C-alpha positions in Angstrom: -46.3 -18.8 54.9 -43.1 -19.7 52.7 -39.8 -18.3 53.4 -37.0 -16.9 51.2 -33.1 -16.6 51.2 -31.8 -13.6 53.1 -28.7 -12.6 52.4 -25.9 -10.9 54.7 -24.6 -7.5 53.9 -22.1 -7.8 51.2 -23.6 -11.3 49.9 -24.9 -11.0 46.2 -28.5 -11.0 45.7 -29.9 -14.1 44.7 -32.3 -14.7 41.8 -36.0 -14.5 42.9 -36.8 -18.0 44.1 -33.2 -19.3 44.5 -33.2 -22.5 46.7 -29.5 -23.6 47.5 -29.0 -27.2 46.3 -28.0 -30.1 48.6 -24.2 -29.4 49.7 -24.3 -25.4 49.1 -21.8 -23.2 50.7 -21.1 -19.3 50.7 -18.2 -18.1 48.9 -15.2 -17.8 51.2 -14.3 -14.3 49.9 -17.9 -13.1 51.1 -17.7 -11.5 54.6 -19.0 -13.3 57.6 -22.5 -12.9 58.5 -23.2 -10.3 61.5 -24.0 -12.4 64.9 -27.3 -13.6 65.1 -28.1 -13.3 61.7 -31.0 -15.1 60.2 -30.2 -16.6 56.7 -34.0 -17.5 56.2 -36.6 -15.0 56.7 -40.7 -15.3 55.8 -42.3 -13.5 52.6 -43.0 -10.6 54.8 -39.7 -10.2 56.2 -39.9 -12.0 59.7 -37.2 -14.0 60.7 -37.9 -17.6 60.6 -37.3 -19.1 64.6 -37.7 -23.0 64.7 -40.2 -23.0 68.0 -42.9 -24.3 67.0 -42.2 -27.0 64.9 -44.5 -26.5 62.1 -43.8 -27.3 58.6 -42.3 -24.3 57.4 -39.8 -23.7 60.4 -38.5 -27.5 59.6 -37.8 -26.0 55.6 -36.1 -23.2 56.9 -34.0 -25.4 59.1 -33.3 -27.9 56.5 -32.3 -25.0 54.1 -30.1 -23.8 56.7 -28.2 -27.0 57.1 -28.0 -27.5 53.8 -25.7 -24.7 53.3 -23.2 -26.5 55.2 -22.1 -28.4 52.4 -20.3 -27.6 48.6 -21.7 -26.8 45.5 -19.7 -25.4 42.5 -22.9 -24.7 40.6 -24.8 -22.6 43.2 -21.8 -20.5 43.4 -21.7 -19.8 39.6 -25.3 -18.8 39.7 -24.3 -16.5 42.5 -22.0 -15.1 40.5 -23.4 -14.4 37.3 -26.5 -12.5 39.3 -23.9 -10.2 40.5 -22.2 -9.6 37.5 -25.8 -9.0 35.9 -26.4 -6.7 38.4 -23.6 -5.0 38.1 -23.5 -4.8 34.2 -26.9 -2.8 34.7 -26.0 -0.7 37.1 -23.0 0.1 34.8 -25.0 1.2 32.0 -27.5 3.1 33.8 -24.9 5.5 35.4 -22.8 5.4 32.1 -26.1 7.0 30.0 -24.1 6.7 26.8 -23.1 3.0 27.2 -19.9 2.3 25.8 -17.6 4.5 23.3 -17.3 3.0 19.8 -13.6 3.0 19.0 -13.3 1.3 16.0 -12.8 4.8 13.6 -13.6 2.9 10.6 -17.1 1.8 11.6 -17.6 5.2 13.0 -16.6 6.8 9.8 -18.8 4.6 7.9 -21.6 5.4 10.1 -21.5 9.0 10.3 -20.6 9.0 5.8 -19.4 12.2 4.4 -17.4 14.5 6.3 -19.3 17.8 7.2 -17.5 20.8 8.4 -18.6 21.5 11.8 -16.9 25.1 11.5 -16.9 26.1 7.4 -13.9 28.4 6.8 -11.9 28.8 3.3 -8.4 27.5 4.0 -6.4 25.5 6.0 -4.8 29.2 7.1 -8.4 30.5 8.0 -8.8 27.3 10.7 -5.2 27.6 11.8 -6.2 31.4 13.0 -9.5 30.5 14.7 -7.5 27.8 16.4 -5.3 30.4 18.0 -8.1 32.4 18.8 -9.6 29.6 20.6 -6.2 28.5 22.6 -6.2 31.9 24.0 -9.9 31.9 25.2 -9.0 28.4 26.6 -5.8 29.7 28.3 -8.0 32.5 29.6 -10.5 30.5 31.3 -7.6 28.0 33.2 -6.3 31.3 34.1 -9.2 32.8 35.5 -10.4 30.0 37.1 -13.6 29.5 35.3 -12.7 26.0 33.5 -13.7 24.0 36.7 -16.9 24.5 39.0 -16.6 23.9 42.8 -18.3 24.8 45.7 -16.8 27.6 48.2 -18.7 26.2 51.3 -17.1 23.1 51.6 -14.5 23.4 55.0 -12.2 21.1 56.4 -11.4 21.0 60.0 -14.0 23.7 60.6 -12.2 26.1 58.6 -13.8 27.4 55.6 -10.6 29.2 54.0 -8.6 25.3 54.2 -11.7 24.1 53.0 -11.3 26.6 49.9 -7.8 25.6 49.1 -8.5 21.7 49.4 -11.3 22.4 47.0 -8.9 24.6 45.0 -5.8 21.9 44.6 -8.4 19.1 44.1 -9.7 21.1 41.2 -6.5 21.5 39.6 -5.8 17.9 39.8 -9.2 17.2 37.9 -8.7 20.0 35.5 -5.4 18.4 34.6 -6.8 15.3 34.3 -9.6 16.6 32.3 -7.0 18.7 29.7 -4.5 15.6 29.2 -7.5 13.6 28.0 -8.6 16.3 25.6 -4.7 17.1 24.4 -4.6 13.5 23.9 -7.6 13.3 22.0 -6.5 16.0 19.5 -3.2 14.7 19.2 -4.7 11.2 17.9 -7.1 13.1 16.2 -8.0 12.2 12.7 -11.2 13.4 10.3 -12.4 9.8 10.7 -12.6 9.6 14.4 -13.8 13.0 15.4 -17.0 11.2 17.2 -15.4 8.9 19.1 -12.8 12.0 20.3 -15.6 13.5 21.4 -17.2 11.1 23.1 -14.1 10.0 25.1 -13.9 13.8 26.3 -17.4 13.7 27.6 -16.6 10.2 29.5 -13.8 12.2 31.0 -15.9 14.9 32.0 -18.2 12.5 33.5 -15.9 10.6 35.4 -14.6 14.0 36.8 -18.0 14.9 37.7 -18.2 12.1 39.8 -15.7 11.8 41.7 -16.0 15.9 42.8 -20.0 14.9 43.5 -19.3 15.3 47.0 -17.5 18.8 46.9 -20.3 19.9 43.9 -17.0 19.8 41.4 -17.4 19.4 37.8 -16.0 21.1 34.8 -17.7 24.1 33.4 -20.0 23.4 30.5 -18.5 27.0 28.7 -15.4 25.3 29.2 -16.2 22.1 28.2 -17.9 23.4 24.8 -14.4 25.4 24.4 -12.4 21.9 24.1 -15.2 20.3 22.1 -15.1 23.5 19.6 -11.3 22.7 19.5 -11.6 19.2 18.6 -14.3 19.6 15.7 -12.1 23.2 14.4 -8.6 20.5 14.5 -10.6 18.1 12.6 -11.7 20.5 9.9 -8.5 21.7 9.6 -7.3 18.5 9.2 -9.6 17.8 6.4 -9.2 20.7 4.7 -5.4 20.6 4.5 -5.6 17.2 3.1 -8.2 18.5 0.3 -5.9 21.6 -0.1 -2.6 19.0 -0.4 -4.9 16.8 -3.0 -5.8 19.9 -5.3 -2.8 21.1 -5.2 -1.0 17.8 -6.5 -4.5 17.7 -9.1 -3.5 21.2 -10.0 0.1 20.7 -10.7 -0.9 17.3 -12.7 -2.7 19.6 -14.7 0.2 22.3 -15.4 2.1 19.5 -16.4 -0.3 18.1 -18.7 -1.0 21.2 -20.5 2.9 22.1 -20.9 3.3 18.7 -22.5 0.2 19.1 -24.5 1.6 22.8 -25.7 4.9 21.1 -26.6 3.3 18.4 -28.8 0.9 21.1 -30.3 4.2 23.4 -30.8 5.9 20.2 -32.4 3.2 19.2 -34.4 2.9 22.8 -35.8 7.0 22.6 -36.4 6.5 19.2 -38.3 3.5 20.5 -40.6 5.6 23.7 -41.7 8.6 21.9 -42.3 6.5 19.2 -44.7 4.0 22.3 -46.0 7.5 24.1 -47.1 8.7 20.7 -48.5 5.4 20.3 -50.6 5.3 23.9 -51.9 9.1 24.2 -52.7 8.5 20.5 -54.7 5.4 22.3 -56.4 6.8 25.3 -57.3 9.7 23.2 -59.0 7.4 21.4 -60.9 5.4 24.5 -62.0 8.9 25.8 -63.7 8.9 22.7 -65.5 5.1 23.3 -66.7 3.7 20.5 -64.8 1.3 19.7 -62.2 1.0 17.0 -59.9 -2.9 16.7 -58.1 -1.4 14.2 -55.7 1.0 16.9 -53.9 -1.8 19.4 -54.3 -4.0 17.2 -52.2 -1.6 16.3 -49.7 -0.8 20.0 -49.4 -4.7 20.9 -48.8 -4.7 18.5 -46.1 -1.3 19.8 -44.3 -3.0 23.2 -44.6 -6.2 21.8 -42.8 -4.1 20.2 -40.3 -2.3 23.4 -39.4 -5.7 24.9 -39.5 -6.8 22.1 -36.5 -3.6 22.4 -34.4 -3.9 26.2 -34.5 -7.4 26.1 -33.3 -6.5 23.1 -30.5 -3.6 25.7 -29.3 -5.9 28.5 -29.2 -9.1 26.9 -27.8 -8.1 25.2 -24.2 -11.7 24.0 -24.1 -11.2 21.4 -27.1 -10.3 17.9 -26.5 -11.2 14.2 -26.0 -14.0 12.7 -23.8 -12.9 9.1 -23.1 -14.8 6.5 -21.3 -12.6 3.6 -20.2 -13.1 0.5 -17.9 -10.7 -1.7 -16.1 -13.1 -4.8 -14.8 -10.0 -6.7 -13.1 -9.4 -3.4 -11.2 -12.9 -1.9 -10.6 -15.1 -4.7 -11.4 -17.7 -5.0 -14.1 -20.1 -1.8 -14.2 -17.3 0.9 -13.3 -16.1 2.8 -15.9 -14.1 6.4 -15.9 -15.0 9.4 -17.9 -12.3 11.9 -18.5 -10.9 14.3 -20.9 -7.5 15.0 -22.7 -6.3 17.6 -25.0 -3.3 15.2 -25.9 -2.7 15.2 -30.1 -2.6 11.2 -29.0 -5.3 10.8 -26.7 -4.0 7.0 -26.5 -1.0 7.6 -25.2 -2.8 9.3 -22.1 -4.7 6.0 -21.5 -1.7 4.2 -21.5 -0.1 6.3 -18.8 -3.4 5.6 -16.8 -2.4 1.9 -17.5 0.8 2.1 -15.5 2.0 0.7 -12.5 -1.1 2.2 -10.0 -3.7 -0.6 -11.5 -3.3 -4.1 -12.0 -4.7 -4.3 -15.6 -4.8 -2.2 -18.8 -7.9 0.1 -19.1 -10.4 -0.9 -22.0 -11.7 1.7 -24.2 -15.3 2.3 -24.8 -15.3 5.6 -26.6 -13.0 8.4 -27.7 -15.3 12.0 -28.5 -13.5 15.0 -29.8 -15.8 17.9 -28.7 -14.9 21.7 -29.2 -16.0 22.0 -25.7 -14.7 19.0 -24.1 -14.7 20.8 -20.6 -18.3 21.6 -20.8 -18.9 17.8 -21.6 -17.1 16.2 -19.2 -18.9 18.4 -16.6 -22.2 17.5 -18.0 -21.5 13.5 -17.9 -19.6 14.1 -14.3 -23.2 15.7 -12.9 -25.1 13.1 -14.5 -23.6 10.4 -12.8 -22.7 12.2 -9.8 -24.9 10.5 -7.4 -23.4 7.3 -8.8 -19.9 8.2 -8.1 -17.6 5.5 -6.3 -16.1 8.3 -4.2 -18.7 10.4 -2.6 -16.4 12.1 -0.4 -14.2 13.7 -3.3 -15.7 15.1 -6.7 -12.6 15.2 -8.7 -12.5 11.5 -8.9 -13.9 10.2 -12.1 -15.2 6.7 -11.6 -18.5 5.8 -11.6 -21.3 2.7 -11.4 -22.4 3.1 -14.8 -22.4 0.7 -17.4 -20.4 2.0 -21.3 -24.0 1.7 -22.6 -25.4 4.2 -20.4 -22.4 6.8 -21.0 -23.1 6.2 -24.7 -27.0 7.1 -24.4 -26.2 10.4 -22.6 -23.6 11.1 -24.9 -26.0 10.8 -27.7 -28.3 13.0 -26.0 -25.6 15.7 -25.9 -24.0 15.3 -29.0 -26.1 13.5 -31.4 -23.7 11.3 -33.2 -20.9 9.0 -32.0 -18.7 7.0 -34.7 -17.1 4.8 -32.6 -18.3 3.1 -29.6 -17.0 0.0 -28.6 -19.8 -2.0 -25.9 -18.0 -4.7 -24.6 -14.5 -4.4 -22.6 -11.8 -7.3 -23.8 -10.2 -7.0 -20.4 -7.5 -9.6 -22.0 -5.2 -9.2 -19.5 -7.8 -10.0 -16.3 -9.5 -12.6 -18.1 -6.0 -14.5 -18.9 -5.3 -14.1 -15.2 -7.7 -15.1 -13.0 -8.1 -18.7 -13.6 -4.5 -19.1 -11.9 -5.6 -16.9 -9.2 -5.1 -19.0 -5.7 -8.7 -19.9 -4.5 
């Protein structure tokens, strides 16, 4: 027969096979053992009594005697065992474990934002939220928000029991709604999963506290508040998208107005030059002379006027540009865009402004009579390699200039000028002086 340690009530359970080292003493914070409690019992649970003098009883006596000393290491072993047991119980009872509160990590794990309730506009989401808030308020007023037992008695009175459960239900519902409101106030598109888990954890905690009286947040009401979180997140995302679309639309209109002014100014310049050439040639002809150079210049001006009028009438014509900025975005990243400017390099100079640390390098400038379609085709071809997978209106792609050139050749057949390698002059001059 062997003996095992038998901790009194309130003492942590020791690891299997634990034996107290010499000088061990219980933690003074532990409760006193009940009178007559046996610290050592046989492996079948029978108390060990030192009456026969056998070896087992002598072992138990020696072990119990050694408990009168002191040993900090043994106390640490007990506390570690207690801590491990408590953590295991916590994980088992929580079900979902700890809630991830790092919004950046949660958003990265979730990936591209998907609308829970697809609607056409932010205004439509606002209307849906108002209707949902009305449903939530009706549930609270009608008493359907929290489920509770109607048979609990207080002082042998069913009426008093109902009043008590009603009051406690209001407190629990207030705590739950406070958490829900706090979650919604701090909501962003990136932390919706965290918000839903927080609300679910609050509901579970309230259910545990009210288990004795069968009180819990009603499932239908809980789903209403979950839907409120989802709709609010959708509304925030849609509002952000509409804001960006409006900003891009304003930029597009400014660009079109600038192009229109450029075309009008160019037409005025060409008209003035044509008038001058026409008058000069007329004067020469009155003298019976001709000037082939002036005639060639007049023909070139007429052709320029024709092209200018075509550009003004055809809003789809423009330049496709392929540019890169190795210092800002690294190698293997290009921007594929469209400009209708008469001088497309001016647009690229604007892009190289204060928003980026270095100037863009130009790999290709290609004029197309249907530049809008060509740009869309290029964007679709490289869509899976876009840097910004959440906003398709951005024009940066993981691609080399040569890869874009191959696609352009398939679409247009020939490209007169194309630069493969980026000079990245400012970047290369600067990188050697960067702090290490």
